[in-house]
N, C-alpha and C positions, 0 to 999 in steps of 0.2 A: 663931883669927881669921885668922892668916896663911895657915893651910892652906886656909881657905875662899876667900881671895883668889887663892891659886895655882890652886885648882880652877876658879874663875870665869875667870881669865886663860887657863887651858888650854882651857876650853870655848870661850872667845871666839876663841882662835887657831885651834882646829879649825874653828869656824864660818867664820872669815875664809878659811881654806884651802879649805874646801868651796865657799864663795862664789866665790873666785877661780877654782877649778877649773871650776865651772859657767859662770862668765863667760867664761873662755877657750874652753870648749867651744861656748858660744853664739856667741862671736866667730868661731871657726873655721867653725862651721856657716853663719853669715851670709855669711862670705867665700866659702865654697864655693857657697852659693846664688847669690851675686852673680856668681861666676865662671861658673857654669852659665848664668845669665841672659845674661851678656855674650856668651858663645860662641853661645848661641841667637840673640841679636840679630845678631851678625856673620854667622852662617850664613844668617840671614833675608835678608841683602843679596846673598849669593853664589848664582850659578847659572852654568851653561855660557854663558848669554847674559844680558847686562845692558844697561840704558839709564841714561844720566846724568840725574839728576833736577834738576840745577842747574849753572850755570857753576862749574867747579871746576878745580883744578890737576892737572897731570900731573907725575910725579916719576921720576927715574932710579933705578937700583938702590941708590944711596946716599941716597935720599929727598930729593934736591935738586930743587927745582922747575925744570922744563925748558920748561913751557908751560902752555897752558890747553885745556880741551875744553868745548864748549858744550852746553846742555840738549838732551836727546833724542838725542844721539850714542849709537851702539850698539857693543858690543864682544863678542867671545868672550873668556872668561877661561881662564887656565891652570889645570889641576887643582892643588889645593893642600890641605895639612893646615891646618885652622883651629884656633887656640887663643885664649886670652884676650889674647894679645899681638899678635894679627893686627890691623894697622891699615890695610894696603893690600892690594889685589888686583893681580896681575900680568896685564896684557893679553896675550892669546895671540899668540905669534909677533912680539911687539914688545918693545922695551927699556924700556917705561915702565910705571909703576904708578899706581893711582888709589885714593883713600880709599874705604874700604868704605861710609862714611856717605853718599857722594854718588851711589850707584848703586842701581838697583832691578831685581830679576830680571824677565826677560821670557821667553816661551816659545820664541821664535825670532827670528832677525835679519831685518830687512827685506831683501828681495831687490832689488838694484839692477841696472839694465840694464848688460850688458857689450857693448852695441852698438858702443861706441867701439873695441873690439878689432878690428872689421872694417875700420877706417880704416888708412891707411898713415901711420906717423909721419913727421914732417918730419926732414930731416937738419940739425936745429938743436936746441939745448937751452937752457933758461933756467938761469941761476944767480941764486938769490934773495939778498936782503939778509940781515942777521943776525937779523931777525925776519920770520917767514913765516906768513901766514895761509892756510888752506885753506877754500874755499867749495864748497857743493854746487851742483847744477844750478839750484836755485831762488834762489841768491844768499845762502843762510844760512851764516854762519860756523860751521865745525865744529871746527877746530883753530887754535891759534896757538902756534908754537914759537919759542923763543929761539935759533934757529940757522939757518944757510943750507942750501939744498938745491940739487941739480942734477937736472933732469928733461928727457927728450925731449919735444918739443912734439907733441901729438896734434891739438889744435884751436886755431886762431887766431881769437879774437874781438876786437872793437874795443878793449875795455878789460881783457881777461884772456886767459889761456892755459889750455887744457884739458890736464891731465897725469894720469898714473896713479900713485896712491899707495894702498898697502894693497889692491891688486887692485880698485880702484874709481876711477871718473872724478871728479876734483876740479878746481877752477879756482883759479888764482893770479892776483891782480890785477897789472896792469902796474906799479903803484906799488910792489909788493914785489920787482920784478925788478931786479937789479943790471946784468945784461948778458945778451945772447943770443950764443951762439957756434955756429959751424958744427961739426957732428959727424956722422960716418957712422953713422946709426942703422939704416939699411936700404939694401938694394940692390934691393928690389922695384920693378918698374916701375909707374908710376902713369898715370892717364888725364889727357889735356888737353882731352878733349871727352866728351860723353855722348850716347847715343842713347835716345830715348823711343819706345816702341811704343804704338800705339793699337788697342785692340779696341773693339767695340761690344756689342750685345746677346749675352749668353750664354744659349742656350735649349736645351730638349729637343725635338728635332723630332718625337718621338712624341706629346707631350702639349701642346706650346706652339707658338705661331705667331710668325713674324717677317716683316715686310713686305719689307725689303731684304736678301735672303738673301746678297748679295755681301759685306756687312759684318756679317752676323749669324753667330755662331759656335756650332756644335753643342757641347754640353757636352764631348763626347769630345775635340774639337780643343783647347779651352782647357785641359782637364785634362792632355792630353799635352804641351802647351807649358809649362805651369807645372811639371809633373814634370821635364821636361828642364832647365829653368832651375834648379830646386832641386837635382837630382841632379848637375848640373855646377857647383854651388857659385858661382853668380853672386850678387853683392851687388845686391839690389834696393832702390833708393833710395826713401825717402819724399820728399814734397815739401819738407820742411824740410831734409833732407839734400841734395837737389838744389840748393836755394838756397845752402846752405853750400858745396857744391862749386863752384858757379858764382862765388861770392864768394871762392873760394880759401881758405876757412877750414879745409877738410879736404882730404886727399888720399885717393883711392879706388883700389882695384886695377883692373887692366885688365879683369877679368871683372866689370864693373858694368853695370847696365841700369836704366831707368825703365819701369815698366809702368803704363799708364793705360787706362781704359775710359770710354766716353761714354754719356750718356742716362740709363739707370737701370732700364729694363724688365727684369724678372726678376733684379734685382740680387743677390738672395740666392744665385742659382746661382754667380755669380762669387765671392761672399764665401766660400761653403763650400769652394771649390777653393783659394783663396789661404790659407785657414786650414789646409786639409789639408796643403799643401806648405810652409807657413810662409814665403811670399814676400810682400813688401810691394807693394801696388798702390794706385793712386788712382783713384777713380770720380768722374767729373764728372757731377753729377746735375742733370737738369731738375726743379727742386724743386716746381713746380706740378703735375707729373704723377706723380712717384714719391716715396713716403714711405719714408724709411729710418730713421726714429726708433726703431723697434723692433728694428733689426738690431744684434746684439751682435757685435763683431768686434775683433780685435787687429791684424790685418795689412792690413785695407782702410781707407783714409782717404777721406772724402767731401769733395769740393770742388765749385765752382760751374760749371754749364753754363747759367747764367741761371735765373731763376724761370719766366718765360714768354716768352722772346724766341727760343726755338728754333723759329722759323717761317721757311720759305724763300719765295723769290720775292715778297717784300714790298718790296724796295728794288732800285734799279738797282745794277749792279756786283757785284763779288765772285764767288765760285764758284757760289753758288746764290741770290744776292740776299737774304742773311740780314737779318732785321728789325733787328738791331743797327746796321746801316749807316746807317739813316735815321730811326729812331724818335727822338722828341723827347728832349732831354737830361733833362728832368724825369722822363719815364717810364723812361728807362734807369736813372737813379740810384735811383728807387723800386724797380725790378725787382731791381737788384743788392743793395740793402739787404734786400729781402724774402728773396732767396735765401740771404744770409748768416744771417739770423735763423732760417730754417728748418733750415739745415744744422748749426747749432751754433757753438761757439767756434772761433776760429782758422781761419776760412775766408779764405785769402789767395791762392789759385790759381784760375785761370779757363781754361776751354777755349772759344774762340770757336765758336758754333754754325756748322756747315758750313765751318769754317776761315775765315769771312768777318770781316775786320777793316778798320779805317781809323784814321787818326791821332786822330780825335775819340773813337772807341771806346777807344783806348789811354789817352787823357787822362781819360776818365770812369772807367775801371777804376782808374787810379792815385788819382783823387779819392775813390774808394770804399774804398780801403785794400788793393786787390789788388797784390801784388808780383810775381807770376808769371802769365803768360798764354801759351797755346799756339795756334799756327797750324798749317798743314800743313807738309810737309817742304820745300817751295820749293827743290827741287834739292839739298838738303843730305843727302838720304837719312835724315832724321830726327835728325841730329846738331846739338847746340848746343855752344858753347864759352864760354870766359870773356868773350869780347867780344860775344856775342850779346845783343841787346836782350832784357831780362828779360820784356818784354811781347810778344815775338815768338819764343818758343821753338819749336823744330821737333819734329815727330813723324812717325814712320813708320807708315803704316796697314797693319794686318794684315788679310788677306782670308780669307774662309771656306774657300777651297781651299788655303791655305798650310799644308802639313803640317809635321811636326817637322823634316824635312830642310831645308825652306825657312827655318824659324826658325833652325836651326843655321847656315845660310849667312849669315843676317843678323848673328847674334851673332859669327861668326868673321870 
């Protein structure tokens, strides 16, 4: 009887041992499967480029929280070996880390404009308070750090400063600035005035016609001018940049110029050339006569030359008795609104037809939301400065027989 009991106990112990063995093996296998799944999950968040999928924290190398980053911010990540213990990814060329759970892989980083690098920094820098927030050009908060920074000022806005951080333009609100101090950031000379050049129709004399050939430009002439400006590295200002310069929000190099064209006939000719040489220009369009909606362009900006007020010898006075001088207030306001609607968003600059203007016209332009307006040169040779009335900006007319040497003499 005892022998049977011993045998049963022995069998039972063997069974328990086998059971424990298989249980341990099962547990080990499950752990390994979980480990592999975890690594796969972590790797699923990793890529050369990632986007933040929610507001989250940034950490230093000791994994202490140093700030926050907001949804949709993008980073490059450092190459790294990933295992089951990986909890954070290191941001490339930076000293901070981010939780792998809070990022999503993307194929490439958004390309941001580096246009600000063409401006001349101010010989001033900001020192921020102990908490500093960084905003993009659309006013979205991107970072918030629990530390102070010092930056040279690139752009001075009413309530914020443009600075460079991580090779990108960011803005810091004035409320985050502790002090502004003088600092020799540059010795490069800057402009205190700006010249605006005026072209008119750009046409091909072989296949196209132009009535007033004195101010109509063969394609070859405009091409040669834009080539010269491009190859000699002139900064060609947009209308927004011109306004910023006149408001002393930015500083620009001595080799800077504003290029404008009037009317709109054969506009595509000019567009192709400014695209070719990557120079910025502004075309003041008579929007009742010339449709530019189908023109796709990066370097040409379209602003207003009125909807249908480009008619001369309609009113007394002025250079050519332009209709704007005496047309009814109601009709002028309707015309300006129609022009803005046809040209699209952000139409805020105007060229007076035939350079004819008066105080009433200025008032109506301002009432319609125009912030800049251009007359002729009025003995200024086309220069405007910080004190020039923004609705009486000057322009230098370029004529059809002005060759590259003449242009060079103007620029120099």
